[in-house]
N, CA, C and O atoms as a GROMACS GRO file, in nm:
protein
  352
    1MET      N    1  14.795  19.539   9.849
    1MET     CA    2  14.683  19.471   9.789
    1MET      C    3  14.566  19.473   9.887
    1MET      O    4  14.584  19.440  10.004
    2ALA      N    5  14.451  19.510   9.843
    2ALA     CA    6  14.333  19.516   9.928
    2ALA      C    7  14.232  19.412   9.881
    2ALA      O    8  14.218  19.387   9.762
    3ARG      N    9  14.163  19.353   9.975
    3ARG     CA   10  14.060  19.255   9.944
    3ARG      C   11  13.924  19.322   9.960
    3ARG      O   12  13.897  19.383  10.063
    4ILE      N   13  13.840  19.311   9.860
    4ILE     CA   14  13.709  19.376   9.863
    4ILE      C   15  13.602  19.271   9.889
    4ILE      O   16  13.598  19.166   9.824
    5VAL      N   17  13.516  19.300   9.984
    5VAL     CA   18  13.401  19.216  10.012
    5VAL      C   19  13.277  19.303  10.001
    5VAL      O   20  13.264  19.399  10.078
    6LYS      N   21  13.188  19.274   9.910
    6LYS     CA   22  13.068  19.355   9.892
    6LYS      C   23  12.947  19.274   9.937
    6LYS      O   24  12.928  19.160   9.894
    7THR      N   25  12.867  19.333  10.022
    7THR     CA   26  12.747  19.264  10.068
    7THR      C   27  12.644  19.263   9.956
    7THR      O   28  12.650  19.342   9.862
    8GLN      N   29  12.550  19.174   9.968
    8GLN     CA   30  12.444  19.167   9.870
    8GLN      C   31  12.354  19.289   9.883
    8GLN      O   32  12.329  19.338   9.993
    9GLU      N   33  12.305  19.338   9.770
    9GLU     CA   34  12.214  19.452   9.774
    9GLU      C   35  12.083  19.411   9.840
    9GLU      O   36  12.036  19.298   9.825
   10MET      N   37  12.025  19.505   9.913
   10MET     CA   38  11.898  19.481   9.980
   10MET      C   39  11.799  19.588   9.938
   10MET      O   40  11.836  19.704   9.918
   11LYS      N   41  11.673  19.550   9.924
   11LYS     CA   42  11.568  19.644   9.888
   11LYS      C   43  11.513  19.709  10.014
   11LYS      O   44  11.478  19.641  10.111
   12VAL      N   45  11.504  19.842  10.013
   12VAL     CA   46  11.453  19.917  10.128
   12VAL      C   47  11.301  19.902  10.131
   12VAL      O   48  11.234  19.934  10.033
   13ARG      N   49  11.248  19.855  10.242
   13ARG     CA   50  11.104  19.836  10.258
   13ARG      C   51  11.037  19.956  10.324
   13ARG      O   52  10.920  19.984  10.299
   14LYS      N   53  11.113  20.027  10.410
   14LYS     CA   54  11.056  20.138  10.485
   14LYS      C   55  11.169  20.230  10.529
   14LYS      O   56  11.279  20.182  10.559
   15VAL      N   57  11.144  20.361  10.533
   15VAL     CA   58  11.243  20.459  10.578
   15VAL      C   59  11.180  20.545  10.687
   15VAL      O   60  11.070  20.597  10.669
   16MET      N   61  11.250  20.560  10.798
   16MET     CA   62  11.207  20.650  10.905
   16MET      C   63  11.316  20.755  10.925
   16MET      O   64  11.433  20.721  10.937
   17LEU      N   65  11.276  20.882  10.929
   17LEU     CA   66  11.371  20.991  10.945
   17LEU      C   67  11.350  21.059  11.080
   17LEU      O   68  11.237  21.077  11.125
   18SER      N   69  11.460  21.096  11.143
   18SER     CA   70  11.455  21.181  11.262
   18SER      C   71  11.559  21.291  11.242
   18SER      O   72  11.623  21.296  11.137
   19ASN      N   73  11.574  21.377  11.340
   19ASN     CA   74  11.674  21.484  11.329
   19ASN      C   75  11.816  21.428  11.321
   19ASN      O   76  11.902  21.489  11.259
   20TRP      N   77  11.840  21.313  11.383
   20TRP     CA   78  11.975  21.260  11.393
   20TRP      C   79  11.998  21.133  11.314
   20TRP      O   80  12.109  21.109  11.268
   21LEU      N   81  11.895  21.050  11.299
   21LEU     CA   82  11.914  20.919  11.236
   21LEU      C   83  11.819  20.896  11.120
   21LEU      O   84  11.705  20.944  11.119
   22THR      N   85  11.867  20.822  11.021
   22THR     CA   86  11.785  20.769  10.914
   22THR      C   87  11.784  20.618  10.935
   22THR      O   88  11.890  20.555  10.934
   23THR      N   89  11.666  20.560  10.954
   23THR     CA   90  11.655  20.417  10.977
   23THR      C   91  11.597  20.352  10.853
   23THR      O   92  11.489  20.389  10.807
   24LEU      N   93  11.670  20.254  10.798
   24LEU     CA   94  11.626  20.179  10.681
   24LEU      C   95  11.584  20.040  10.725
   24LEU      O   96  11.658  19.971  10.795
   25PHE      N   97  11.465  19.998  10.684
   25PHE     CA   98  11.413  19.866  10.720
   25PHE      C   99  11.416  19.776  10.597
   25PHE      O  100  11.385  19.820  10.486
   26PHE      N  101  11.452  19.650  10.618
   26PHE     CA  102  11.461  19.552  10.510
   26PHE      C  103  11.386  19.426  10.552
   26PHE      O  104  11.359  19.406  10.670
   27GLY      N  105  11.352  19.343  10.457
   27GLY     CA  106  11.292  19.215  10.486
   27GLY      C  107  11.147  19.224  10.530
   27GLY      O  108  11.090  19.332  10.544
   28LYS      N  109  11.090  19.107  10.550
   28LYS     CA  110  10.949  19.101  10.590
   28LYS      C  111  10.934  19.140  10.736
   28LYS      O  112  11.020  19.110  10.818
   29LYS      N  113  10.826  19.205  10.766
   29LYS     CA  114  10.790  19.251  10.901
   29LYS      C  115  10.893  19.348  10.958
   29LYS      O  116  10.897  19.371  11.079
   30ASN      N  117  10.978  19.407  10.871
   30ASN     CA  118  11.073  19.511  10.910
   30ASN      C  119  11.160  19.472  11.028
   30ASN      O  120  11.190  19.556  11.113
   31LYS      N  121  11.202  19.346  11.035
   31LYS     CA  122  11.286  19.301  11.146
   31LYS      C  123  11.432  19.338  11.128
   31LYS      O  124  11.504  19.353  11.227
   32THR      N  125  11.479  19.352  11.006
   32THR     CA  126  11.617  19.388  10.980
   32THR      C  127  11.623  19.537  10.951
   32THR      O  128  11.549  19.588  10.866
   33LYS      N  129  11.712  19.608  11.022
   33LYS     CA  130  11.720  19.753  11.003
   33LYS      C  131  11.864  19.800  11.016
   33LYS      O  132  11.948  19.734  11.078
   34VAL      N  133  11.890  19.917  10.957
   34VAL     CA  134  12.019  19.983  10.966
   34VAL      C  135  11.993  20.128  11.004
   34VAL      O  136  11.908  20.194  10.944
   35GLU      N  137  12.064  20.177  11.105
   35GLU     CA  138  12.053  20.317  11.146
   35GLU      C  139  12.179  20.391  11.102
   35GLU      O  140  12.291  20.352  11.136
   36ILE      N  141  12.159  20.498  11.027
   36ILE     CA  142  12.270  20.575  10.971
   36ILE      C  143  12.250  20.720  11.013
   36ILE      O  144  12.138  20.771  11.006
   37PRO      N  145  12.356  20.788  11.057
   37PRO     CA  146  12.339  20.931  11.090
   37PRO      C  147  12.286  21.008  10.969
   37PRO      O  148  12.337  20.992  10.858
   38THR      N  149  12.185  21.090  10.990
   38THR     CA  150  12.122  21.167  10.882
   38THR      C  151  12.224  21.257  10.812
   38THR      O  152  12.211  21.283  10.693
   39ALA      N  153  12.324  21.305  10.885
   39ALA     CA  154  12.427  21.391  10.826
   39ALA      C  155  12.506  21.320  10.717
   39ALA      O  156  12.565  21.386  10.632
   40ARG      N  157  12.507  21.189  10.718
   40ARG     CA  158  12.579  21.111  10.615
   40ARG      C  159  12.521  21.136  10.476
   40ARG      O  160  12.590  21.118  10.375
   41PHE      N  161  12.395  21.177  10.469
   41PHE     CA  162  12.328  21.201  10.342
   41PHE      C  163  12.326  21.348  10.304
   41PHE      O  164  12.253  21.387  10.213
   42ARG      N  165  12.407  21.431  10.371
   42ARG     CA  166  12.410  21.575  10.343
   42ARG      C  167  12.460  21.600  10.201
   42ARG      O  168  12.571  21.560  10.166
   43GLY      N  169  12.379  21.664  10.119
   43GLY     CA  170  12.417  21.699   9.983
   43GLY      C  171  12.413  21.584   9.884
   43GLY      O  172  12.461  21.598   9.772
   44THR      N  173  12.356  21.470   9.924
   44THR     CA  174  12.348  21.355   9.834
   44THR      C  175  12.205  21.304   9.829
   44THR      O  176  12.114  21.365   9.885
   45VAL      N  177  12.188  21.195   9.762
   45VAL     CA  178  12.057  21.132   9.749
   45VAL      C  179  12.016  21.071   9.884
   45VAL      O  180  12.098  21.010   9.953
   46HIS      N  181  11.890  21.088   9.920
   46HIS     CA  182  11.836  21.025  10.041
   46HIS      C  183  11.766  20.896  10.002
   46HIS      O  184  11.699  20.892   9.898
   47PRO      N  185  11.779  20.791  10.083
   47PRO     CA  186  11.713  20.665  10.048
   47PRO      C  187  11.561  20.677  10.060
   47PRO      O  188  11.509  20.751  10.143
   48LYS      N  189  11.492  20.604   9.973
   48LYS     CA  190  11.346  20.601   9.972
   48LYS      C  191  11.301  20.455   9.966
   48LYS      O  192  11.380  20.366   9.935
   49LYS      N  193  11.175  20.433   9.995
   49LYS     CA  194  11.118  20.300   9.986
   49LYS      C  195  11.134  20.249   9.843
   49LYS      O  196  11.104  20.320   9.747
   50GLY      N  197  11.182  20.125   9.828
   50GLY     CA  198  11.200  20.065   9.697
   50GLY      C  199  11.342  20.077   9.643
   50GLY      O  200  11.375  20.011   9.544
   51ASP      N  201  11.426  20.161   9.704
   51ASP     CA  202  11.564  20.176   9.659
   51ASP      C  203  11.644  20.051   9.693
   51ASP      O  204  11.611  19.977   9.786
   52MET      N  205  11.752  20.029   9.618
   52MET     CA  206  11.845  19.920   9.646
   52MET      C  207  11.961  19.978   9.726
   52MET      O  208  12.019  20.080   9.687
   53PHE      N  209  11.996  19.914   9.838
   53PHE     CA  210  12.098  19.961   9.930
   53PHE      C  211  12.208  19.856   9.940
   53PHE      O  212  12.180  19.737   9.952
   54ALA      N  213  12.333  19.900   9.934
   54ALA     CA  214  12.446  19.807   9.945
   54ALA      C  215  12.560  19.872  10.023
   54ALA      O  216  12.578  19.994  10.019
   55LEU      N  217  12.636  19.788  10.094
   55LEU     CA  218  12.756  19.831  10.163
   55LEU      C  219  12.874  19.754  10.104
   55LEU      O  220  12.863  19.636  10.073
   56GLU      N  221  12.986  19.822  10.087
   56GLU     CA  222  13.107  19.758  10.037
   56GLU      C  223  13.216  19.779  10.140
   56GLU      O  224  13.242  19.892  10.181
   57GLN      N  225  13.280  19.671  10.181
   57GLN     CA  226  13.388  19.678  10.278
   57GLN      C  227  13.519  19.648  10.207
   57GLN      O  228  13.530  19.549  10.135
   58VAL      N  229  13.619  19.734  10.229
   58VAL     CA  230  13.751  19.713  10.171
   58VAL      C  231  13.847  19.690  10.287
   58VAL      O  232  13.865  19.778  10.372
   59PHE      N  233  13.909  19.574  10.291
   59PHE     CA  234  14.004  19.538  10.395
   59PHE      C  235  14.145  19.564  10.342
   59PHE      O  236  14.189  19.498  10.248
   60HIS      N  237  14.217  19.659  10.404
   60HIS     CA  238  14.352  19.694  10.360
   60HIS      C  239  14.454  19.610  10.435
   60HIS      O  240  14.426  19.557  10.542
   61ASP      N  241  14.574  19.598  10.376
   61ASP     CA  242  14.680  19.517  10.435
   61ASP      C  243  14.728  19.569  10.569
   61ASP      O  244  14.779  19.492  10.651
   62ASN      N  245  14.714  19.699  10.593
   62ASN     CA  246  14.759  19.756  10.720
   62ASN      C  247  14.657  19.736  10.833
   62ASN      O  248  14.678  19.786  10.944
   63GLY      N  249  14.549  19.664  10.807
   63GLY     CA  250  14.451  19.632  10.910
   63GLY      C  251  14.332  19.724  10.916
   63GLY      O  252  14.241  19.701  10.996
   64THR      N  253  14.329  19.829  10.835
   64THR     CA  254  14.216  19.920  10.836
   64THR      C  255  14.104  19.870  10.744
   64THR      O  256  14.128  19.793  10.650
   65VAL      N  257  13.984  19.914  10.772
   65VAL     CA  258  13.868  19.876  10.692
   65VAL      C  259  13.800  20.003  10.644
   65VAL      O  260  13.774  20.094  10.723
   66GLU      N  261  13.771  20.008  10.516
   66GLU     CA  262  13.700  20.121  10.456
   66GLU      C  263  13.562  20.072  10.415
   66GLU      O  264  13.549  19.968  10.349
   67VAL      N  265  13.458  20.146  10.452
   67VAL     CA  266  13.321  20.107  10.419
   67VAL      C  267  13.262  20.213  10.328
   67VAL      O  268  13.267  20.333  10.357
   68ARG      N  269  13.204  20.168  10.218
   68ARG     CA  270  13.139  20.258  10.123
   68ARG      C  271  12.993  20.218  10.112
   68ARG      O  272  12.959  20.099  10.115
   69MET      N  273  12.906  20.317  10.098
   69MET     CA  274  12.762  20.294  10.093
   69MET      C  275  12.711  20.332   9.954
   69MET      O  276  12.754  20.431   9.895
   70PHE      N  277  12.618  20.249   9.902
   70PHE     CA  278  12.561  20.271   9.769
   70PHE      C  279  12.409  20.268   9.777
   70PHE      O  280  12.351  20.185   9.847
   71ILE      N  281  12.345  20.359   9.704
   71ILE     CA  282  12.200  20.358   9.689
   71ILE      C  283  12.172  20.356   9.540
   71ILE      O  284  12.212  20.448   9.467
   72ASN      N  285  12.104  20.252   9.494
   72ASN     CA  286  12.076  20.232   9.352
   72ASN      C  287  12.203  20.237   9.268
   72ASN      O  288  12.203  20.292   9.158
   73GLY      N  289  12.311  20.180   9.318
   73GLY     CA  290  12.437  20.174   9.246
   73GLY      C  291  12.519  20.301   9.250
   73GLY      O  292  12.630  20.303   9.198
   74GLN      N  293  12.467  20.408   9.311
   74GLN     CA  294  12.537  20.536   9.320
   74GLN      C  295  12.599  20.549   9.459
   74GLN      O  296  12.529  20.535   9.559
   75GLU      N  297  12.730  20.576   9.464
   75GLU     CA  298  12.797  20.588   9.593
   75GLU      C  299  12.750  20.713   9.667
   75GLU      O  300  12.733  20.819   9.606
   76VAL      N  301  12.728  20.700   9.796
   76VAL     CA  302  12.685  20.811   9.881
   76VAL      C  303  12.809  20.876   9.940
   76VAL      O  304  12.878  20.816  10.022
   77ILE      N  305  12.838  20.999   9.898
   77ILE     CA  306  12.951  21.075   9.952
   77ILE      C  307  12.894  21.207  10.003
   77ILE      O  308  12.850  21.291   9.925
   78SER      N  309  12.897  21.223  10.136
   78SER     CA  310  12.836  21.343  10.194
   78SER      C  311  12.929  21.463  10.176
   78SER      O  312  13.051  21.450  10.172
   79LYS      N  313  12.868  21.580  10.166
   79LYS     CA  314  12.944  21.705  10.153
   79LYS      C  315  12.981  21.754  10.292
   79LYS      O  316  12.903  21.738  10.386
   80PRO      N  317  13.098  21.815  10.306
   80PRO     CA  318  13.138  21.867  10.438
   80PRO      C  319  13.055  21.989  10.477
   80PRO      O  320  13.000  22.057  10.392
   81LEU      N  321  13.048  22.015  10.606
   81LEU     CA  322  12.981  22.134  10.654
   81LEU      C  323  13.062  22.258  10.616
   81LEU      O  324  13.185  22.255  10.617
   82THR      N  325  12.993  22.364  10.582
   82THR     CA  326  13.060  22.491  10.555
   82THR      C  327  12.995  22.598  10.641
   82THR      O  328  12.877  22.590  10.674
   83ARG      N  329  13.072  22.697  10.676
   83ARG     CA  330  13.019  22.806  10.756
   83ARG      C  331  12.960  22.911  10.663
   83ARG      O  332  13.015  22.938  10.556
   84LYS      N  333  12.849  22.968  10.704
   84LYS     CA  334  12.788  23.074  10.627
   84LYS      C  335  12.876  23.199  10.634
   84LYS      O  336  12.927  23.234  10.741
   85GLY      N  337  12.892  23.265  10.520
   85GLY     CA  338  12.970  23.388  10.517
   85GLY      C  339  13.118  23.367  10.492
   85GLY      O  340  13.192  23.465  10.484
   86THR      N  341  13.163  23.244  10.481
   86THR     CA  342  13.304  23.221  10.451
   86THR      C  343  13.324  23.207  10.302
   86THR      O  344  13.232  23.172  10.229
   87THR      N  345  13.443  23.235  10.256
   87THR     CA  346  13.472  23.227  10.113
   87THR      C  347  13.567  23.113  10.082
   87THR      O  348  13.642  23.121   9.985
   88GLU      N  349  13.566  23.008  10.161
   88GLU     CA  350  13.657  22.895  10.139
   88GLU      C  351  13.615  22.815  10.021
   88GLU      O  352  13.679  22.715   9.987
   0.00000   0.00000   0.00000
């Protein structure tokens, strides 16, 4: 049996992108922020100003924690890297 705890959705006020990190700012004066590796959004939707962002934590009985990320209610699942020229 797993217990699910979902954080409240937050509205993205500002997005800053770099080669390695995507920084999402929330709240007034952009004091609350979350830094996520940019690779996490590979092949999926990228967050934009005005989007709703949520994290869901699933606590399993064996002590592990699974975290899922949602943007506008859609789960963010990144695609794996593939090598060019392979037929996998």
